[in-house]
C-alpha positions in Angstrom: 57.4 121.5 124.1 59.3 124.0 126.2 59.6 127.6 125.0 62.4 129.9 126.3 62.2 133.6 125.8 65.9 134.0 126.6 69.1 132.0 126.5 68.9 130.0 129.7 71.7 130.1 132.3 71.3 126.5 133.4 73.0 123.7 131.5 70.9 122.5 128.6 70.7 118.9 127.3 72.7 118.2 124.2 70.6 119.2 121.2 70.3 119.3 117.4 69.5 122.9 116.7 67.7 124.4 113.7 68.2 128.1 113.3 66.1 130.6 111.3 63.3 133.1 111.1 60.8 130.6 109.8 58.4 133.2 108.6 55.5 131.4 107.0 56.8 127.9 107.6 56.9 127.2 103.9 58.1 123.9 102.3 61.7 125.0 102.6 61.3 125.5 106.4 59.4 122.3 106.7 62.3 120.4 105.0 64.7 121.8 107.6 62.4 120.9 110.5 61.9 117.4 109.2 65.6 116.9 108.9 66.0 118.3 112.5 63.6 115.7 113.8 65.4 112.9 112.0 68.9 114.1 113.1 67.8 114.4 116.7 66.4 110.8 116.7 69.5 109.4 115.0 72.0 111.1 117.3 69.8 110.8 120.4 69.7 114.5 120.9 66.9 117.0 121.9 65.2 118.5 118.9 65.5 122.3 119.3 64.8 125.4 117.3 66.2 128.9 117.6 64.2 131.7 116.1 64.2 135.5 116.4 61.6 138.0 117.6 61.1 140.5 116.1 62.4 139.7 112.6 65.8 141.3 112.2 64.6 143.5 109.4 61.7 144.7 111.6 64.4 145.9 114.1 66.8 147.5 111.6 64.3 149.0 109.1 60.8 148.8 110.5 59.4 151.2 107.8 60.5 148.9 105.0 60.4 145.5 106.7 58.4 142.8 104.8 54.9 141.9 105.8 54.7 139.1 108.4 53.4 135.8 107.1 52.9 134.3 110.6 53.0 135.4 114.2 55.3 133.9 116.8 52.4 131.8 118.2 51.7 130.4 114.8 55.3 129.3 114.4 55.3 127.7 117.8 52.1 125.8 117.0 53.8 124.4 113.9 56.9 123.4 115.8 54.8 121.6 118.5 53.0 119.6 115.8 56.2 118.4 114.2 57.8 117.1 117.4 60.2 119.9 118.3 61.0 119.6 122.0 62.5 123.0 122.8 62.3 126.5 121.2 64.7 129.3 122.0 63.1 132.7 121.1 65.9 135.2 120.9 64.9 138.8 121.5 66.4 140.6 118.6 67.4 144.0 120.0 70.4 146.3 119.8 72.4 144.2 122.3 71.8 140.9 120.3 72.6 142.7 117.0 76.1 143.4 118.3 76.9 139.7 119.1 79.8 138.7 116.9 79.7 135.5 114.9 82.5 134.1 117.1 80.5 134.9 120.3 77.3 133.5 118.8 79.0 130.2 118.0 81.1 129.7 121.1 79.1 131.4 123.9 75.5 130.8 122.8 75.5 127.7 120.6 78.3 125.6 122.1 78.4 126.7 125.8 74.8 127.8 126.6 72.7 125.6 124.3 75.0 122.6 124.1 74.3 122.3 120.3 76.0 119.2 119.0 74.4 119.5 115.5 73.5 122.7 113.7 70.9 122.7 110.9 70.6 125.8 108.7 69.8 126.8 105.1 72.8 127.0 102.8 72.6 130.8 102.7 72.3 131.3 106.4 74.1 134.4 107.8 74.6 135.3 111.5 76.5 137.6 113.9 77.0 141.3 113.9 76.8 142.7 110.3 75.8 139.2 109.2 79.5 138.4 109.1 79.1 134.7 109.8 78.2 132.0 107.3 78.1 128.2 107.0 81.8 128.2 106.3 82.4 129.4 109.9 80.5 126.5 111.4 82.7 124.1 109.4 85.9 125.9 110.5 84.8 125.7 114.2 84.2 122.0 113.9 80.4 122.0 114.3 78.5 119.0 113.1 76.8 121.0 110.4 73.8 120.0 108.2 73.3 122.7 105.6 70.2 122.1 103.5 70.1 123.3 99.9 67.2 125.5 98.8 63.9 123.9 97.9 62.6 124.8 94.4 59.2 124.8 92.8 58.5 125.6 89.2 62.2 126.3 88.6 62.3 129.0 91.3 63.4 129.0 94.9 60.8 128.6 97.6 61.1 131.6 99.9 59.0 133.8 102.2 59.4 136.6 99.7 57.8 134.4 97.0 54.9 133.5 99.3 54.3 137.2 100.0 54.3 138.0 96.3 51.8 135.3 95.6 49.5 136.5 98.4 49.7 140.1 97.4 48.8 139.2 93.9 45.8 137.2 95.1 47.3 133.9 93.8 46.3 131.7 96.8 46.8 128.6 94.8 50.5 129.3 94.2 50.9 130.4 97.9 49.4 127.1 99.0 51.8 125.1 96.8 54.8 127.0 98.3 53.4 126.5 101.8 52.3 122.9 101.4 48.9 124.0 102.8 46.5 126.9 102.4 47.7 130.2 103.9 46.1 130.8 107.2 45.9 133.3 110.1 45.0 132.3 113.6 43.7 134.3 116.5 41.2 134.7 119.3 37.6 135.7 118.5 36.9 139.0 120.3 34.0 141.3 120.6 33.6 144.0 118.0 31.1 146.8 117.3 28.5 144.3 116.1 28.1 146.2 112.8 28.1 142.9 110.8 25.2 141.7 112.9 23.4 145.0 112.3 23.8 144.6 108.5 22.4 141.0 108.7 25.8 139.3 108.4 27.2 138.5 111.9 31.0 138.1 111.9 33.6 136.6 114.1 36.2 139.3 114.8 39.6 137.6 114.9 42.2 139.4 116.8 45.1 140.2 114.5 48.7 139.9 115.5 49.8 140.9 112.0 50.1 144.7 111.9 50.8 144.6 108.2 49.4 141.3 106.7 50.6 140.0 103.4 47.1 140.1 101.9 44.0 142.2 102.2 40.5 142.0 100.6 37.5 139.7 100.7 38.0 135.9 100.5 36.3 132.6 100.6 37.8 131.0 103.7 37.5 128.1 106.1 37.2 128.9 109.8 38.2 125.7 111.6 36.8 123.7 108.7 33.6 125.7 108.3 32.8 127.5 105.0 32.9 131.2 105.5 33.6 134.6 103.8 36.2 137.0 105.3 37.1 140.6 105.0 40.7 141.5 105.9 41.5 145.2 105.9 40.6 148.5 107.5 36.9 148.7 106.7 37.0 152.0 104.7 33.2 152.4 104.6 33.0 152.6 108.4 33.6 156.1 109.8 36.3 156.4 112.4 40.0 155.7 112.7 41.1 153.0 110.2 42.0 149.8 112.1 43.1 146.5 110.7 40.5 143.8 111.3 39.8 140.2 110.2 36.0 139.7 110.1 34.7 136.3 109.2 31.0 135.5 108.4 30.5 131.7 108.8 27.9 130.4 106.3 24.8 128.8 107.8 26.2 129.0 111.4 25.0 130.9 114.5 26.9 129.4 117.4 28.9 131.5 119.9 32.7 131.7 119.0 33.7 134.4 121.4 36.9 133.6 123.2 37.9 130.7 121.0 41.2 130.6 119.2 40.4 129.9 115.6 42.3 129.2 112.3 41.2 131.0 109.1 42.4 129.4 105.9 42.3 131.6 102.8 41.2 129.7 99.7 40.0 132.1 97.1 40.0 135.9 96.6 36.7 137.4 95.8 37.6 141.0 95.5 39.7 143.9 96.8 38.5 145.9 99.8 36.7 149.0 98.7 34.8 152.0 100.0 31.0 152.3 99.5 28.9 155.4 99.5 26.4 154.0 102.1 25.8 151.1 104.5 23.1 149.9 102.2 25.5 149.6 99.3 27.9 147.8 101.6 25.2 145.4 102.7 24.3 144.6 99.1 28.0 143.9 98.3 28.3 141.7 101.3 25.3 139.7 100.1 27.0 139.3 96.7 30.2 138.3 98.4 28.4 135.5 100.3 26.9 134.3 97.0 30.4 134.3 95.5 31.8 132.3 98.4 28.9 129.8 98.2 29.6 129.4 94.5 33.2 128.7 95.1 32.6 126.1 97.7 29.9 124.4 95.6 32.1 124.4 92.5 35.6 123.8 93.8 34.8 122.0 97.1 31.5 120.3 96.5 29.7 119.0 99.6 
């Protein structure tokens, strides 16, 4: 899969192009990508995706932008797995925000990317001031495939709904909306070794999410291994609060440093909390490990 961090100057092969933010890659996004692959095969076109970085709301209103569900790398990993051949990552900045709907369609989609089929959700908006809609694609004679919303339990599947489920600790609903357990991926980096000092060594996963959609202590899978994770700012530890994802893998002591891992969140054990002493923290971690073991033994028996 080829990834372009800008709109290329060279002539591109004719493509079927899916456009969107794709935050979370929930079942609605997956339906769009599946249709993209089918359309590209039927019309003998390159399967391509256009997405935006940062999310437009992070650019316009960073203080109130929604929590990220996935990083750019996580989106790219998903696209690669599904057979997408090209991804155009548009840098959303002041200049891009001023591109009119007409310029976006003619200069970028038609002339630069050679998009012969456009795939978007039915409520897709584009161009300066979000002035463009699917109606404009039709009027400009694009081969448009506009997918209706995907619903679950009589409500639309959306990134907002996934965020709400995660914030409420309802990982089962989030998994239904996503079609898989919610996960965060990242590289295992060296930390302060405090977990090891407390008797519970952890893999410190580098976070690309500055404001994750969930925090707390969870029973998780790290690349298929049973584990317990703390995602938060470690309020008991003195110093400047810093977001971290620390994962203690049960019955495991191999070296994970430098590896890129995937952490799947399966069950919330508790909220993050501050303890009066490290001994109290140690006792609670031990209880968290027991709770995680109980979850795996009960819900996912060996």
